C-alpha positions in Angstrom: -0.3 -28.9 -23.7 -2.1 -26.0 -21.9 1.1 -24.0 -21.5 2.0 -24.5 -25.1 -1.5 -23.6 -26.2 -1.4 -20.5 -24.1 1.8 -19.5 -25.1 1.0 -19.7 -28.8 -2.2 -18.0 -28.4 -4.4 -20.9 -29.6 -7.5 -19.9 -27.7 -9.8 -22.7 -28.7 -7.2 -25.3 -27.8 -7.0 -23.7 -24.5 -10.7 -23.7 -24.1 -10.9 -27.5 -25.1 -8.2 -28.4 -22.7 -9.9 -26.7 -19.9 -13.0 -28.3 -20.7 -11.2 -31.8 -20.6 -10.0 -30.9 -17.0 -6.6 -29.3 -17.6 -5.1 -27.7 -14.5 -5.0 -23.9 -15.1 -3.0 -23.7 -11.8 -0.1 -25.7 -13.3 3.5 -24.4 -13.2 5.8 -25.5 -16.1 9.7 -26.6 -15.4 10.5 -22.7 -15.7 7.9 -22.0 -12.8 5.6 -20.3 -15.1 1.8 -20.7 -15.3 -0.4 -20.9 -18.4 -1.7 -17.5 -17.5 1.9 -16.1 -17.4 2.8 -17.5 -20.6 -0.3 -16.1 -22.2 0.1 -12.6 -20.8 3.9 -12.7 -21.9 3.0 -13.3 -25.5 0.3 -10.7 -25.5 -2.5 -13.0 -25.9 -5.5 -11.1 -24.4 -8.1 -13.4 -25.2 -6.4 -16.3 -23.6 -5.8 -14.4 -20.7 -9.5 -13.9 -20.4 -10.3 -17.4 -21.0 -7.9 -18.6 -18.3 -9.0 -15.9 -15.6 -12.7 -17.0 -16.5 -11.5 -20.6 -15.6 -10.1 -19.6 -12.4 -6.5 -19.2 -13.2 -4.7 -17.6 -10.4 -4.0 -13.9 -11.2 -1.6 -13.4 -8.2 0.6 -16.6 -8.8 4.2 -15.9 -8.6 7.3 -17.1 -10.9 10.5 -18.0 -9.1 11.6 -14.3 -9.9 8.6 -13.1 -8.0 6.9 -11.9 -10.9 3.0 -12.3 -11.6 1.2 -12.7 -14.9 0.5 -8.9 -14.8 4.3 -8.1 -14.6 4.9 -10.3 -17.5 1.9 -8.7 -19.7 3.4 -7.3 -23.0 -0.4 -6.1 -24.0 -2.5 -3.4 -22.6 -5.5 -5.3 -22.9 -4.0 -8.5 -21.1 -2.7 -6.1 -18.6 -5.9 -4.5 -18.0 -7.8 -7.8 -17.7 -5.3 -9.1 -15.2 -5.7 -5.9 -13.1 -9.3 -5.7 -13.0 -9.3 -9.4 -12.0 -7.0 -8.5 -9.0 -9.1 -5.5 -8.1 -12.2 -7.6 -8.0 -10.7 -10.4 -6.1 -9.4 -8.1 -3.5 -12.5 -6.2 -3.1 -14.5 -9.3 -2.8 -12.0 -11.2 -0.6 -11.5 -8.0 1.4 -15.1 -7.6 2.1 -15.6 -11.3 3.2 -12.5 -10.9 5.5 -13.8 -8.0 7.2 -17.0 -9.4 7.6 -15.3 -12.4 9.5 -12.9 -10.1 11.4 -9.9 -12.0 9.8 -7.9 -8.9 8.7 -7.0 -5.6 10.1 -6.1 -6.6 13.5 -3.0 -4.4 14.5 0.3 -6.3 15.4 1.4 -4.4 18.3 4.9 -6.0 18.5 6.6 -3.1 16.6 5.3 -0.6 19.3 6.7 -3.0 21.9 10.0 -3.6 20.5 13.1 -1.6 20.3 14.2 0.6 17.3 17.6 1.6 16.5 18.5 5.1 15.1 21.1 6.1 12.8 21.8 9.3 10.8 20.0 7.9 7.6 17.5 5.4 8.9 15.5 3.8 11.7 15.5 0.1 12.0 13.0 -2.2 13.7 13.9 -5.2 16.1 14.0 -7.3 12.9 16.5 -5.2 11.1 13.7 -3.9 8.7 13.7 -0.3 7.6 11.0 1.7 9.5 12.2 4.9 7.5 15.2 5.7 5.5 16.9 9.0 4.3 16.2 8.2 0.6 12.6 9.0 1.3 13.5 12.6 1.8 12.3 13.9 -1.7 9.2 11.9 -1.5 8.2 13.4 1.9 9.1 16.8 0.8 6.7 16.4 -2.3 4.0 15.2 0.3 4.3 18.1 2.3 4.1 20.5 -0.4 1.1 19.0 -1.7 -0.9 19.2 1.5 0.4 22.5 2.8 -1.5 25.8 2.4 -0.5 27.5 5.3 -3.5 26.2 7.5 -3.7 23.6 9.9 -2.0 20.4 9.1 -2.1 16.7 10.5 0.6 14.4 10.2 0.2 10.4 11.2 3.6 9.0 12.1 6.7 11.1 12.6 9.3 8.3 12.0 12.5 10.2 11.2 10.7 13.7 11.1 11.3 14.1 7.3 7.8 15.1 6.3 7.3 17.1 9.4 10.4 19.1 8.6 9.2 19.8 5.4 5.9 20.7 6.6 7.4 23.4 8.9 9.1 25.3 6.2 5.4 26.0 4.8 4.7 27.9 8.4 1.4 26.1 9.0 -1.0 27.8 11.5 -0.8 24.6 13.4 0.9 21.3 13.1 -0.3 18.3 14.8 1.9 15.0 14.9 0.5 11.6 16.0 3.2 9.3 16.8 2.7 5.8 18.8 6.2 4.5 19.3 7.6 5.3 22.6 11.2 5.5 21.5 10.4 7.6 18.5 8.3 9.8 20.7 10.9 10.3 23.2 13.6 11.0 20.6 11.4 13.7 18.8 10.6 15.5 22.0 14.2 15.3 22.9 15.1 17.1 19.7 12.9 19.9 20.2 9.8 19.1 18.6 7.6 19.6 21.6 8.8 23.2 22.1 7.9 24.4 18.6 5.1 26.9 18.9 2.9 25.6 16.2 3.5 21.9 16.9 1.3 19.8 18.9 2.4 16.1 19.5 -0.2 13.4 20.2 1.3 10.2 21.7 -0.4 7.0 21.0 -1.9 5.0 18.2 -4.1 6.9 15.9 -7.0 4.5 16.7 -6.8 5.3 20.2 -6.4 9.2 20.0 -8.7 9.8 17.0 -11.2 11.6 19.2 -8.6 14.0 20.4 -8.0 15.4 16.8 -9.8 18.5 15.0 -10.1 19.3 11.4 -7.5 19.9 9.1 -6.6 21.6 5.8 -4.0 19.1 5.1 -3.4 15.4 6.2 -0.6 13.0 5.7 -0.6 9.4 6.9 2.3 7.1 7.0 2.5 4.4 9.7 4.6 1.4 10.2 3.6 -2.1 11.4 0.1 -1.8 10.0 -1.8 -3.2 7.3 -4.0 -2.0 4.2 -7.1 -2.6 6.5 -5.7 0.0 8.9 -5.2 2.4 6.1 -8.8 1.8 4.9 -10.1 2.4 8.5 -8.2 5.7 8.7 -9.8 6.6 5.4 -13.3 6.1 6.9 -12.5 9.0 9.2 -11.4 11.3 6.5 -14.8 13.0 6.2 -14.5 14.3 9.7 -11.0 15.2 10.0 -10.3 16.9 6.7 -11.9 20.3 6.1 -13.8 21.0 2.8 -11.3 21.8 0.1 -8.6 20.2 2.2 -5.9 17.9 0.7 -5.1 14.1 1.8 -2.0 12.2 1.0 -0.4 9.0 2.0 3.0 7.2 1.7 1.9 4.3 -0.7 4.2 1.4 0.1 1.5 -1.1 -0.6 3.1 -4.5 -2.1 6.3 -2.4 -2.8 7.9 -5.6 -3.5 6.0 -6.3 -6.8 5.2 -3.7 -9.2 2.2 -5.1 -10.5 0.5 -5.7 -7.0 1.3 -2.2 -6.2 -0.5 -0.8 -9.2 -3.4 -3.0 -8.1 -3.5 -1.5 -4.8 -3.1 2.1 -6.1 -6.5 1.3 -8.1 -8.0 -0.3 -5.2 -7.4 2.7 -2.8 -8.6 5.2 -5.3 -11.8 3.2 -5.9 -12.4 3.0 -2.2 -11.7 6.7 -1.5 
């Protein structure tokens, strides 16, 4: 009944059913929740009622879609987005307090990686970096380069660093943590470039060796949002006044709505 009322936009019926104990987390036979159905039909008032009753904004359908992905109405979308951001802000704060998130998983740095012309793969055959990212890296380089001093965290395939070099920075510092990537970049001549300084190690361990910069780019692998957030805490001491910071935003890349949510979250926290 709750799914039907949510789908048809009968907000009063939805409220009555919830008051009677209806399960707002219920999935119908198609794998959709009442919140998904309300969002899909553009019933913003029902969406608000369900969110207020504790309906999970981040539940996923069999197609890996959330209520936000289904939202056909801007008001409904905004309600879901704000619910997600509030949840992540609150839960993130609690988790940080309890030290339950942000712990680095060092497996990537200890495992072998494989190199080919168009990609780097980790030990689980997951892409560390791929050639299709080149236009994105070139755009990041253009954004942060003004001919001054540039810092890049994470070399990977060297796509962004190659692009940075085209702008002739006064200095170009690269931090790389994976030993095989570091060895490969040195073997390919990066250590001999006059304006390049390579710092080997996790950025968390070498942060005190870094200077101040006119442009900073951040793109690591095998870390989490909390690691990115921690790096952001160092930006005031790393970035010169008027400097430009950019990062590769692959947060929740497998779900469009969650990705938008994390974009908003990063903007708020920055």
